[in-house]
N, C-alpha and C positions, 0 to 999 in steps of 0.2 A: 615572381616565385624566387624563393631564397632557400638554399640549403644551409642550415645552421648546424655546425658540427660541435658537439659537446666535447669538452676536454677529457681525455683519458690517457692513462700512462701504461704501456706494457713493455716490459724489459728495457726500461730506460728510454723508450722512444715515445715522444709526445705526439699524439695523433690528433690533429684538428683542434688545437689549443684555441683559446678565445681570439687571439691575434690572427688565426687562420680561418675565421668563420666565413670569410668571402672567397676562400680558395677552394679548388676542387676537392671533393671528398677523399681523393687518393693521396692528398698532400701529406708528407711525413717530414719531421725534422730529423736531420742527419748530424753526425758529428762535425765540429768546426764551423757551424753556422750555416750550413747548406740545407736546402730543401730538395726533396725528390717528389715528383709529380708522375703518376702513372708508373711508379717504380723506377724512374730515370732521374738521376741527380741533375738539377738545373745547371749547376757549374759545368758539368761535363757536356751539356748541350751547348752551352756558350762557347766552350773551347773547341768543340767539334764543328759547329755551324757558323760561328762567328756571331757578332752582335751589330746591330739589333737583330733579334729573332723572336718570332712568335711561336709559342708552344700551345698546343691543342690537346686536351685530355679527351681521347675518343670515348672512353667509358663514361665520363661525365656528360658528354653530348648525348650519348644513348640513353643513360639513365633519365635525363631530363626529358627526352622524348617519350619514354615510358611513363614518367610521372604525368605528362599531359594526357597521354591515352588512358590511363587509369582514372584520372579526375574527370575527364570528358568521354566516357566510353561510347556514347551514342553520337557524339559530334565528330565532325571531320576536322582534323587538325592539320593546318598548312604551315610549314616552315617559311617565315618571311626571308627569302634568300638575300635581301638587300643587306642584312645584318652582317653576313659573310658567307661567301660561296666559293667552293672549289669543287672539283670532280669528286674527290672523297667525301666531301660533305654531302653532296647530292646522293652519293651511294648510300651513306649512312641513313639519310632520311628515307630512302626508299626501303631499305632493309628493316627500319623501325616502323614502317607502315604510315608515314606522314606524307601529305601532299606538299607541293611547293607553291609559293606565291612569288612570282617574278615581276620585274618592273621594265624589262627591255628585252630586245631581241638577243642581246649578248647574254644576259643571264638565262634566257630560255634555251638558247642553243648550247651553251656549256652544260646545262643540265641534261639535255637530251643526248649529247655526246657521251656523257657519263652513263647513259643507259636508263635515265629516269623516264618512266612512262608519261608521255605528254598529256594524256587524258587526265592525269592527276595534277595538272599545273593550271594555275589561274594567273592571267596577265593583268596587271594593274597599270596605272600611269595617268596623269592628268593631261598629258600631251603626247600621245602615242604617235610615233612616226609611221609613215608608210611602210618602212622596213619592219617595224614592230608588228604591225597588222599582218603584213604579208608573211612574215615568218611564223606567226602564231596560227594562221590558216594552213600554211604549207605543212607544218608539223603536226597539226591536229590537237592544239591546245585545248584543255577541258572547257574553260570558261574564260571570257573576256569581260572585264568590269568596265562598263561604260561610265565616263567620268564627265562628258560634256555633250550638249545637244549635237554639235557638229560631228561627233564620232558616229552618231546613228546612221546617217546617210553614208559616210565614208565606209563604214564597216559593211552596211548592207550591199553597197556596190562591189566591194571587194569579195564578199561571199558569193555574189551572183544569184540570179533568179532561182536557180535549181540547188543552191547550196544550203547548208544548215550550220548554224553556230549557236551554242549556248552562251547566254550573256547574263550579267547582273548589272545593277545600277547602284553607283556609289551615291549615297544620300548623306547630306549634312543634317544631323539631328539637332544642332543648336546647343551642344553641350561642350563646354571647354574643359579639358583635363590634360594634364601632362606636367613634366618636371621643368619645362622652360618654355617661354612663349614661342620659340621658334619650332617646337615640336608638338604644338597643340593644333589639331587639325579637325576638330569637331564643331567648329563654329563658322559663321557665315562670312567672316572677315579674312579668309584664307583661300588658297587656289584650288583646293580639292573639292570634288563632288558637286551635287546638285541640292539645293536647299528645299527643306520641307516648307519652311515658313513662307517663302514667297511664291510657292506653286511650281517652281521649275522642275522639281523632281517628278511631280505628278504629270506635268505636261510632256516631259521626256519619256516617261513610261507609256503614255498614250501613244506617242509616236512609234515607239518600239513595237507595240502591239499591232501597229499597222504594217509591220515588215515580217511577212510570214516565214522568211528564212532566218529570222533572229528568234531564238526561243528564250524568253525571260524566265529564269529559274529562281530569282530571288533578289533581295536587296542587301546591300553592303554598306557598312559604316566603319569609320576608324576615328576614334576620339583624340588620339595623341599618343605620346610616348612617355615612358617612366611614370606611369599611373600606379600609385600605390594603395589606392582605396577601391572598394567595390561599388560604391554609390553611383559613380558616373555611368558605369555599365548598366546598372538597373534602370537608370533614367533613359538610357539609349534604347533598351528593350521596349519600354513603355512607348516611346514615341515611334519607334519603327513598327511595332505591332499596330499602333494607331493609324499609321500610313497604309499598312496592309489591309487594315479594316476598310478604309476609304476606298482603296482600290477594289476591294471585293464588292463594295456597294455600287461602284460606279461601272465596273467592267465584268463583275462576276468572276474576278481573278482570284485564284488561290495559289499563293507562291509556296513552293515546297522548301525553300532555303532562306536562312537568315544569317548573314555573316557579320559578326561584332568586331572584326579585326583583331589587332593585338594591343601592343603598348604596355604589356605587363612589366611593372617596375621591379628592378633588382637593386640589391645593395652593393654598392661600390666600395664601401669602407665599413669595418666593423661597427655594429651599433645602428646603421641606417635601416630605415624601414624599407620592406619589400612587399610586394602584393602577396596576400595569402591565397594561393591558388585553390586549395580545397574549399575555402569559403566563397571564392568567386564562382566556382563550379556549382555549388549547391544553391547559392542565392540567385544566380542567373537562371538556372533550370526552373526554380520555383517561380520566379518572376515571369518567365516565359509562358509556363503553363497557366498561371493565373490570368495574365493579359489575354492570351488566346482564348481561355474559357470565357472571359468577359465579353470578347468580341465575337464568340461563336465561330472561331476559326480553328482548324486543326494545327497542332504544334509543328512548326517547320523544323527541318534539321538544322541544328546549330553548326556554324563554322567559325573557327578562331584561328588567328594567324600570329603565333608567337615567333619572335626572331631573336631579339636580344636575350630573352629569358632562357633560351636554349644554348646559344652560342657564347654569350657573354661571360658567364662565370666559369666556363671551361678553358678560357684562354689566359695565358700569361705572356707579357711582354718582357724581354731581357735586354738590358742596356749596360754598356760599360762607361763608367764615370771617366770623363776626359780632363775636367778641371774642377777645382773648387775655389771660389772667389769670395773674399769677404769685403763688402762694400757698406761702410757705415755699420748699421745694425742688421744688415741683411747678409745671408749666406746663400750663394748661388752654386748649385751643384749641377754642372752641365754634363750631359750624356751624348752618346753618339747616334742618337735618333731625334725625334721630336715631331713637329707639327706635319711633317711630310708622311709619317706613318700613323699619327694620331692627332687629327685636327680638332677633336672633340672638346678639349679645354679652351681652345681659342674661340670655337663656335658657340659653346653652351656654358662655359664656366665650370665644366665638370671637375671633380676633385677625386683624386686617387690616393692610395695608401701604399707607396713603394716600400720595399723592404731590402735591406742589405743582406746578400747571400754570399756563400763562398768563404766567408771567414767569420769567426766569432769575435764580437767586439765587447769590451767591458766599459766602454765610455758611456757617459750619460747621454741621454737623447737630446738633440738640438733641433730647433725649428729652422728648416731650411726650404728653399724654393728650388725644385728640380726643373731645369730648363733644358731646351733642345739646342741643337747645333746650328740652327738656321738663322739667317739674317733678318730677324723679325722680332721686335720686342714682345709680341704676344706669343711667342714660342715657349710656353710655360706647360710643362707636363704635370706638375704637381705642386700647387702652391701650399704653403704652411704644412709641409710634410715633416714628420718626426723621423729623423735618422741619427745614428750614432754620431757624436760630436767629432769623431776622428775619421769620418768618411773621407776618402782620398782618391786621387787618380788611380785608375786601374781596378778599383772596386766594381763589383757587379751589383746592379739593382734589378729587382723583379717587381713588376706591376701586376697585380692580379686583376681579374674581371676585365680582361682585354681582348676577349674573343669576338666583340660585336662592334661595328661601326668604327673601327680603326683602320684596318687594312683595306676594308671595302671603301673607305673614303680617303685612302692614301693618294698622294699627289707626287708630281715629279719635281717639286720645289727644290732648287739648288742642284738638281741632278745628282742627288746622293743615292738614288736607287731604293726601290721598295724592299723591305726585309723578307726572308723566307719563312715559311710556315712548316713546323715539324710536329707531326702527331706522335703522342706517346701512349703506350698501352702495354700492360704486363711486362714491364722492364725493357721494352724495346722502343727506340725512336724510329720514325720513318718520315722522310721528306715528302711533303705534299706539294709545296710550291717553292721553287728555287728563288735565290736572291736575284733581284734585277741588276743587270750588269751595265757597265758603260757600253758594252757592244750592243746591248738591246737598244739603248738610246740612239747610238750611231746608226742602227739599221732603219730606224724611223726617220732619221734626218737625211733627206735626199737632196739637199740644196746644193751640193757641189757636183 
């Protein structure tokens, strides 16, 4: 899903120019080269909260939730919490009518502490720990997605002979899709799920049906991440309904739910392709109706799990330039963050479009490499970025589309501390997550 903003001009203020197409819809250009998001100037946020700092546009998050609900009015929409989760985010999802997809006891407990109804939460994971399962059962999670045969007996034992738990089975449909090989999860050569092709999925389902305390509500699959075309999802629908048909023939089983996962691709830089959500919704519904009609099955309720497509475009990362170094033909612009708060470029070769803010430059654009502060050659935030040739220490850089899989994957490398998260809305900033301090690190270190 991508929100593309057409360039318009009102009272000298440019709103959503072509260069801002991947920014939140509330983004406005201000005098002296600054930008405002949610009515709050970004330079003011950097001065008040320090850098690095992550800014989250609350209205953009909520608008994207509503876009999904409008596109899939009859489906259950679960926000994939692994993209980014804090208590405020969980509250926003609840208020917008979305469920949650969590991958650990930590994500589950944080959501419930924030007041999120546990019955609207689904627990995933290819290797759920005893604590994950115990917490899910204790808090009354809605569904648990079984990912391996060994989970069946462990979960049944934990539920007990008189207990009850709704479950789904994660199936591998044999369809590869995604923006990078490390985020393609729909094929048989990776760690997730149970294969249709080799019969493991059908065998696991037969075992679940022999456990009366486990109620199988449906099948689940996830093809990968950053998928920008509709075709892989249509193929997944056909294969999943084919398995549902075989289960009906063998066991008389009619499953009421089908979860197609998420992985909906977004644009990180102007001009990049994004998944057309309206087309996806229409064609998936049509394919599901046709496949079920051919199989003589009722149409199951569809479940989808967007994460990045909701949180990603709503976030901006702000950094302060620390140094500019010319080495041969290369220009390295080093900032005060890096791979500890955004490992995605190092992991997946992701490319961003940073922008100079806080001052207006008339210098010609120059091709530079924006690097982090960490002692690692792979600590590159933006390769081949276009910034004004006069970029200098003290400047502010803003990186859009920073709301997903950055802070959620952050580390303690070099003990620099993870940045804070600030929400903006209607001209007001609000601290959601404070900056990690050296005192936080000292409290965990009990070695003396």
